[in-house]
PATOR-384360 format. One record per residue (C-alpha): x, y, z; residue in one letter. Coordinates in pm, whole numbers, padded with zeros to 5 digits, always signed. Layout:
BEGIN
XYZa;...
***
This chain:
BEGIN
+07862-03777+09970m;+08239-03759+09928l;+08393-03432+09804p;+08446-03387+09430i;+08766-03251+09274v;+08747-03109+08921l;+09069-03124+08717v;+09092-02933+08388h;+09286-03011+08071g;+09575-02866+07872y;+09567-02488+07810s;+09238-02434+07995s;+09396-02211+08257e;+09526-01962+07998g;+09688-01647+08131a;+09402-01512+08340s;+09102-01747+08316n;+08904-01783+08635t;+08795-02126+08755v;+08441-02030+08661e;+08553-01967+08303e;+08735-02301+08299i;+08449-02515+08431y;+08143-02309+08331g;+07830-02418+08514t;+07949-02774+08570l;+08008-02717+08941g;+07669-02560+09005s;+07501-02820+08783d;+07647-03101+08994l;+07554-02926+09315q;+07196-02890+09195a;+07183-03251+09079k;+07348-03410+09380l;+07245-03174+09657g;+07452-02874+09763a;+07424-02961+10131q;+07626-03281+10086v;+07863-03167+09814l;+08206-03016+09871d;+08333-02899+09531l;+08706-02842+09477n;+08798-02651+09161l;+09162-02716+09078s;+09408-02517+08869r;+09732-02652+08728w;+09988-02505+08490i;+10002-02671+08148s;+10139-02385+07937l;+10490-02356+08077s;+10745-02518+07845d;+10949-02651+08137g;+10668-02830+08323i;+10621-03203+08258a;+10349-03448+08354l;+10547-03580+08651d;+10583-03224+08782d;+10207-03172+08776v;+10133-03507+08941s;+10389-03432+09213f;+10232-03089+09266a;+09893-03262+09289m;+10033-03489+09561e;+10153-03189+09763r;+09821-03009+09716a;+09631-03315+09838l;+09857-03346+10142k;+09767-02987+10226a;+09403-03104+10227h;+09461-03411+10441g;+09090-03477+10485d;+09067-03573+10116l;+09341-03834+10148l;+09207-03959+10479a;+08838-03981+10394n;+08836-04022+10016g;+08703-03815+09728f;+08572-03829+09371h;+08737-03672+09065v;+08597-03535+08740v;+08865-03462+08480i;+08869-03305+08137h;+09112-03389+07856s;+09477-03396+07973t;+09359-03404+08333g;+09320-03778+08273a;+09696-03823+08242l;+09762-03602+08544v;+09535-03804+08773v;+09625-04150+08641r;+09992-04061+08675n;+09932-03944+09033w;+09765-04277+09111i;+10058-04467+08961k;+10326-04266+09142l;+10173-04176+09478y;+09850-04354+09557s;+09825-04627+09821p;+09616-04936+09752r;+09325-04887+09782p;+09329-04536+09640c;+09146-04250+09816p;+08976-04171+09483i;+08652-04367+09467q;+08502-04263+09133n;+08702-04105+08851l;+08501-03956+08563v;+08682-03882+08237h;+08524-03611+08021l;+08698-03648+07684a;+09006-03780+07861g;+09311-03762+07635a;+09426-04102+07756n;+09590-04208+07430f;+09691-03871+07293g;+09564-03596+07069s;+09645-03510+06710g;+09679-03147+06812l;+09979-03216+07037a;+10250-03206+06771h;+10071-02915+06600i;+10077-02729+06931g;+10457-02743+06931r;+10481-02570+06593g;+10585-02215+06506q;+10229-02089+06458m;+10142-02211+06806a;+10456-02042+06939r;+10344-01707+06797w;+09988-01749+06923a;+10106-01827+07275r;+10350-01534+07264f;+10067-01289+07202f;+09861-01452+07479k;+10149-01427+07723g;+10194-01801+07780t;+10427-02078+07670g;+10322-02380+07466r;+10362-02642+07736g;+10611-02835+07523v;+10682-03115+07771k;+10312-03174+07834i;+10252-03177+07458l;+10528-03436+07412n;+10341-03665+07651e;+10013-03592+07472l;+10143-03689+07129e;+10018-04010+06969f;+10235-04303+07074g;+10420-04123+07353a;+10618-04384+07547s;+10540-04210+07875k;+10169-04257+07811t;+10205-04618+07695i;+10400-04702+08011d;+10144-04520+08226l;+09848-04721+08101h;+10044-05046+08080s;+10116-05011+08453h;+09750-05075+08532f;+09751-05405+08340t;+10026-05553+08555e;+09966-05791+08844a;+09896-05599+09164g;+09826-05272+08979n;+09475-05329+08845d;+09283-05002+08868m;+08956-05163+08972y;+09063-05459+09184h;+09386-05330+09343d;+09351-04951+09355y;+08971-04991+09383q;+08905-04690+09162v;+08595-04696+08943q;+08655-04511+08617e;+08396-04381+08370f;+08455-04240+08020c;+08230-03991+07841l;+08326-03818+07517i;+08168-03647+07217g;+08205-03721+06847s;+08141-03378+06699q;+08348-03081+06591t;+08253-02715+06581l;+08108-02604+06247s;+08365-02327+06204a;+08650-02575+06235m;+08543-02770+05927r;+08693-02495+05714h;+09039-02523+05871l;+09305-02717+05675p;+09393-02925+05982i;+09282-03287+05984r;+09279-03329+06359y;+09018-03060+06431v;+08758-03229+06209k;+08833-03601+06212e;+08542-03842+06212d;+08482-04016+06546s;+08660-03733+06725s;+08549-03433+06930d;+08787-03193+06745n;+09069-03266+06990t;+09048-03623+07122v;+08944-03930+06924r;+08671-04143+07079t;+08911-04437+07069s;+09178-04231+07248a;+08938-04141+07527g;+08824-04498+07592n;+09009-04682+07870l;+08887-05021+07746n;+09210-05058+07551f;+09386-05366+07419n;+09750-05446+07481l;+09949-05702+07283l;+10304-05768+07398r;+10537-05939+07151v;+10879-06060+07265a;+11157-06295+07150p;+11150-06654+07271t;+11444-06796+07465d;+11542-06994+07157a;+11563-06675+06951a;+11878-06563+07129f;+12057-06871+06994e;+11970-06779+06635l;+12279-06798+06415s;+12384-06509+06195v;+12338-06723+05883d;+11984-06824+05984a;+11901-06462+06058l;+12031-06344+05721q;+11822-06611+05549t;+11508-06486+05724l;+11585-06127+05630i;+11647-06223+05266k;+11317-06413+05245r;+11132-06118+05398r;+11290-05875+05151h;+11169-06101+04871e;+10812-06044+04996e;+10780-06401+05118e;+10548-06460+05413i;+10775-06610+05675i;+10702-06804+05994d;+10866-06647+06300t;+10665-06837+06563s;+10982-07005+06693e;+11158-06675+06762i;+10870-06449+06872y;+10583-06514+07112q;+10262-06328+07195f;+09928-06388+07361d;+09595-06208+07395l;+09573-06210+07775s;+09590-05829+07805d;+09299-05742+07577v;+09013-05534+07716a;+08777-05831+07741s;+09004-05982+08008e;+08972-05679+08239r;+08690-05511+08430q;+08490-05313+08169p;+08501-04935+08211v;+08166-04761+08145p;+08195-04572+07815f;+07949-04341+07640a;+07948-04103+07344i;+07733-03793+07392a;+07521-03664+07105y;+07641-03351+06923e;+07916-03286+07177t;+08261-03140+07114a;+08577-03104+07321h;+08508-02739+07399f;+08262-02464+07315g;+07993-02266+07493d;+07711-02453+07323k;+07829-02811+07267i;+08150-02839+07471g;+08150-03140+07701i;+08242-02930+08008v;+08079-02595+07940t;+07822-02661+07664g;+07472-02529+07728s;+07294-02759+07481k;+07413-03094+07615n;+07367-03050+07993r;+07068-03287+07991s;+07295-03563+07858q;+07626-03495+08028v;+07530-03401+08384v;+07303-03703+08457p;+07576-03943+08339l;+07836-03772+08558i;+07596-03784+08852a;+07523-04151+08788k;+07895-04226+08788a;+07967-04026+09103l;+07691-04199+09297t;+07797-04553+09198t;+07919-04737+09511p;+08220-04966+09489y;+08039-05283+09395d;+08092-05502+09089t;+07724-05546+09008s;+07642-05177+09055k;+07946-05077+08849y;+07825-05310+08573a;+07478-05155+08597a;+07627-04809+08544t;+07821-04948+08247a;+07487-05061+08102a;+07347-04710+08157t;+07643-04559+07971f;+07604-04808+07687e;+07233-04726+07662s;+07324-04357+07635a;+07574-04438+07359r;+07312-04632+07166q;+07064-04344+07197k;+07328-04110+07057t;+07365-04326+06748f;+06991-04366+06706q;+06961-03987+06698r;+07263-03953+06470a;+07109-04198+06222a;+06821-03953+06172r;+07042-03654+06094l;+07002-03509+05747r;+07272-03355+05532s;+07239-03125+05235s;+07457-03149+04924a;+07666-02859+05052l;+07731-03011+05395e;+07954-03286+05527w;+07815-03634+05578n;+07680-03612+05931k;+07670-03989+05983q;+08038-04019+05889s;+08122-03810+06193q;+07983-04092+06409y;+08128-04390+06222e;+08343-04591+06461g;+08721-04582+06434h;+09000-04770+06608a;+09346-04650+06700q;+09639-04889+06652l;+09970-04796+06817i;+10294-04983+06752f;+10597-04934+06976r;+10920-05103+06874l;+11215-05147+07109r;+11504-05391+07118d;+11579-05633+07403q;+11787-05363+07573f;+11493-05121+07584g;+11625-04886+07315a;+11391-04754+07046a;+11408-04916+06704v;+11430-04611+06481e;+11439-04753+06127d;+11157-04996+06057f;+10869-05075+05828d;+10533-05231+05904i;+10324-05418+05649t;+09966-05529+05712i;+09892-05793+05451r;+09552-05956+05411s;+09537-06305+05263t;+09442-06425+05016p;+09543-06111+04819p;+09229-06106+04603r;+08985-06157+04888t;+08652-05975+04867s;+08645-05927+05243k;+08720-05600+05422n;+09098-05570+05425k;+09237-05425+05745l;+09501-05226+05558e;+09229-05053+05353h;+09066-04920+05671m;+09369-04704+05755i;+09292-04332+05720e;+09582-04171+05902d;+09924-04261+06035k;+10144-04059+06266h;+10511-04128+06331l;+10615-03995+06671n;+10938-03803+06611k;+11005-03738+06979k;+10971-04098+07095d;+11138-04292+06816k;+11004-04633+06726g;+10633-04556+06766t;+10370-04512+06498i;+09992-04471+06529t;+09738-04582+06268f;+09377-04461+06261y;+09127-04704+06109l;+08766-04651+06002r;+08604-04967+06133t;+08237-04883+06079q;+08029-04774+05782s;+07681-04622+05795f;+07423-04802+05582n;+07182-04537+05457k;+06914-04789+05368r;+06899-04967+05704s;+07014-04656+05894k;+07253-04868+06095k;+07628-04873+06145w;+07797-05180+05997v;+08101-05328+06171e;+08364-05371+05900l;+08571-05592+06130l;+08297-05855+06121d;+08410-05945+05770n;+08790-05929+05776v;+09020-06195+05630p;+09332-06340+05787t;+09609-06083+05826v;+09986-06117+05834h;+10152-05844+06038l;+10509-05810+05911e;+10780-05592+06065i;+11138-05548+05956t;+11402-05315+06094a;+11765-05229+06039h;+12047-05046+06211e;+12125-04760+05978d;+12466-04689+06128h;+12628-05032+06125s;+12624-05333+05889p;+12725-05554+06184e;+12383-05530+06351i;+12066-05699+06226a;+11713-05730+06360f;+11519-06054+06341a;+11209-05985+06128p;+10867-06043+06279l;+10565-06200+06110s;+10244-06261+06303i;+09948-06442+06152k;+09617-06316+06292l;+09295-06500+06217t;+08968-06304+06183p;+08873-06412+06536t;+09206-06290+06674q;+09174-05959+06489i;+08831-05896+06640r;+08968-05982+06985a;+09252-05734+06934l;+09085-05442+06751i;+08741-05291+06812q;+08560-04973+06716s;+08603-04682+06960f;+08907-04845+07121r;+09285-04816+07116t;+09513-05116+07067t;+09879-05100+07171i;+10116-05348+07009v;+10428-05332+07224d;+10705-05517+07042i;+11053-05620+07148t;+11253-05685+06832l;+11556-05911+06860l;+11877-05721+06781r;+12176-05941+06700l;+12540-05846+06639p;+12752-06026+06384s;+13040-06248+06491g;+13281-05964+06416k;+13150-05743+06697v;+13333-05951+06959f;+13573-06231+06879e;+13790-06464+07082l;+14096-06617+06921s;
***
């Protein structure tokens, strides 16, 4: 069997933690499961808590470390990551890996692929004091890239949707995602949403850990650049009057980059599993070894073969279904939280707005409007539970939607997206510093079928929008 490299997540290394403290019994568990005589285990350490170290620095350092172990690059290896380690390794593949990649199987344990709600909290003053007393920094640059809607992260994952960069077909890396949906009991008393969100493991949302993401690119048409100032002002006026406008002649989009068009990545949710913790942590938990270790072993022993990869995906899906069957039987007292709510599926919806020059659109508003207004169906806008505006990378906002509801009578989870009406996605923007610049408003009509193709429970959807920015005739004149 090929060697296995373990890569930890943000803050795991601390000031003096040993590799054994970082990974617990995971290494010995894998050796026992897979056979110590054929297993070469490499326990990595990388610095995440220095304020001056960025993701690119860590990936470059990983490249140098791998070159020092030339046998890994020459003969191939497997990788098991935790949390932020997902960004480190995927970024290394993007920047340094040949095609095919020497990594054969890449297992994500609660991979923070699409951010963590704790990232911007980790930059705060309280975190600064806590790290001071521990003798470490906060890892500010890493946290910036971990924040919801970070452009660096969007670009990283978008890379693997481009022609010639497909992770499975071009790099020939088989990825697997395993995450929990539980928080630690003690954290339920903390006044911090992101340590006790439903469908989250107290650090990473299930939808943020799932690499079966959807990408919708919206861009101006060629005809849009010929739009007159008067026509643009008319559109803006109609939009400000709350009229639903048709912008199909000036903006175009398609659904060719949704998850269903790519090779499915095996994805499972482990029962009663959190991001960390001695008992239920996904890496070090003692109570969930019988779930976690067999799935990791199954992933690591999957040969590069489409049918066998699909079979492992079926195994992961079966494990996910068993988790929810067990969760349906959980009982809650009047003094406890609703234990089924913790498992109700959510979706993450990220909008990034830039102009045709690549600059962030800083002042904007987004309206999700279901039609008809008095519909009895499940309105998409009513599913939103949280929104986060990224203040470091302007022009990005992340919505968190509850897309499932547990039916106590049938003891099943109901997909709310199965009964959504047509939605109009409306975006307007303005240049706050000059009256001579205007943005063409965007209005996209999405049918229920299109919505379900674009948004699913336990997945992230990125809507990457290029808004048309037009100067008035006064900006440059010829006489």
